[in-house]
N, C-alpha and C positions, 0 to 999 in steps of 0.2 A: 504494500500500500504506500510505498514511498514515491517520491515525485519524479520518477523517470520520465513519465509522459509530459512533464513540464520542463525538462532539461532543455536549455537553449540548443537549437540545432536539430531537435528531434520533432519536426513536423509543424512547429509554429514559431513565429518570431518571439524572441525574448524581449521582455520589457527593458527599458533603459536601466542600467545599473546605477543605483544611488551611491553617493560617496559614503564611506563608513562614518558613522557618528561616533564621537568620543563616548567612553564608558561613563555615563552619568545616570543617576536615578531619574526616572520620568515622574515628576510631580508625585512623590510619595511611593513610587514603584520600586522595582528591583534595581539595585546598583550593579548593572552588568559590567564586567571587565572583558576586554578583548582577549580572546584565547591566545595564550602563549605558554609553551611547555615549562619554561622556568617559573612562571607565576603559578601554574598548576602544581608543580613539584613543591614549591614553597608552601602553598596552602595545605597540601597533603602532609608535609613534614610538620606543619604547625597543628596537626590533628583537627583540622577544620572539616566540616561537612561541605562537600563541593557538588555543585550542579552544573553540568555542561549541556548547553543547548546547541546542537549541531543543526544549523539552519541555512537557508539561502533566500534571497529576495524573490526568486522565481518559483519557490516551493509553496504551492497553495495549501497543502496539508500543514506545513510549518506555520503559515500565517493563521490558519484556522485554529490550530492548537494554541498559538500565542494569545489570540483574542478570547477564545472560549475557556481557556484553562490557566495558562501561565500568568497573564496580566489581569487576574481577578483578585479581589481583596483577600479571600481566604488563603490563596497561595502566596501572595505577597506578604501577608502577615506571618505566615508560617516560615518563610525565608528569613524574615526579620527576627522572629522569636528564636529560631535555631542558629542565628548568625551564619547563614549559609553563604559561602563564597560562590558567586554566580559568574560563569564564563559563557560568552556567546562565541561559538566557533562558526564564523561566517564562511560558508562554502559557495557563495555566489559566483566567485571566479574559479572555483574548484582548486583551491590551494592544495599543493601536494602534501604538506605536512598534515593537513586535516584529512585528506584522502587516506593517508596511511593509518591514521587513528581510526577512521571509520572502518577500514578493513580489519584492524585488530579486533574490533567488536563484531566482525562478521557482517558488516553492512556495506553496500555498494552505493548508498545514497542517503539523503536526508529525508525526513527528520530522524534524528537520533537524540535521545535524552539519557544521560548517564549521571547517576548519583554516587559519589564516593562517600561512604559513611565516615563520620568523625573517628579517627584513630584506627580505621580499617581500610587503608588505601589499596589493599590487594583484593578487596571484596566488593567491586563496583556493582551497583544495581542498575541493570539495563532495562529501560522502559520500552513499551511497544511504540510503534510509529504513531498510532492514534491513542491519545491519552485522555483521561478524565480528571476532573478536579479531585474526586475522591481517591483515585489511584495515586496521584502525585502527593497528596497530603499524607496518605498512608505510608508511602515509601519514604517520604521525608521524616516522618515520625520514627520509622525503623532505623534510619540513618543518623538521626540527631544524636547529640551528646547524651550520655547516660544521666539520668536524673536521680542519682543516689546522694 
């Protein structure tokens, strides 16, 4: 169910590519960071819960998931409550380093959502291509810091 049918060059013209926006929270939203391996490794070494959103501007499923699930108040509040470090891996231009990481998770395209639990960087939780608010909240709770 990933966005192969909307990949530029496969049957229909691609929309214009927008310039990457800096990682800033959107009016009370999630403070996205641009995906970079050194930043990911630091967050994992610091025992943070990490969420990676592999997305692309031309991916309609990605955009639907963002609007219906990720950018909703319950998910945003859960990210804040658990102090989740959020990375956006933008595959709009099919960056090779992101392609390699997609392949490591057994995927050939976007969307892909991966949660690295706090203190368990070798036990990532891979979400399906189509997500629900309930699923994301449940998996974030599983991944969040222990409440002891």
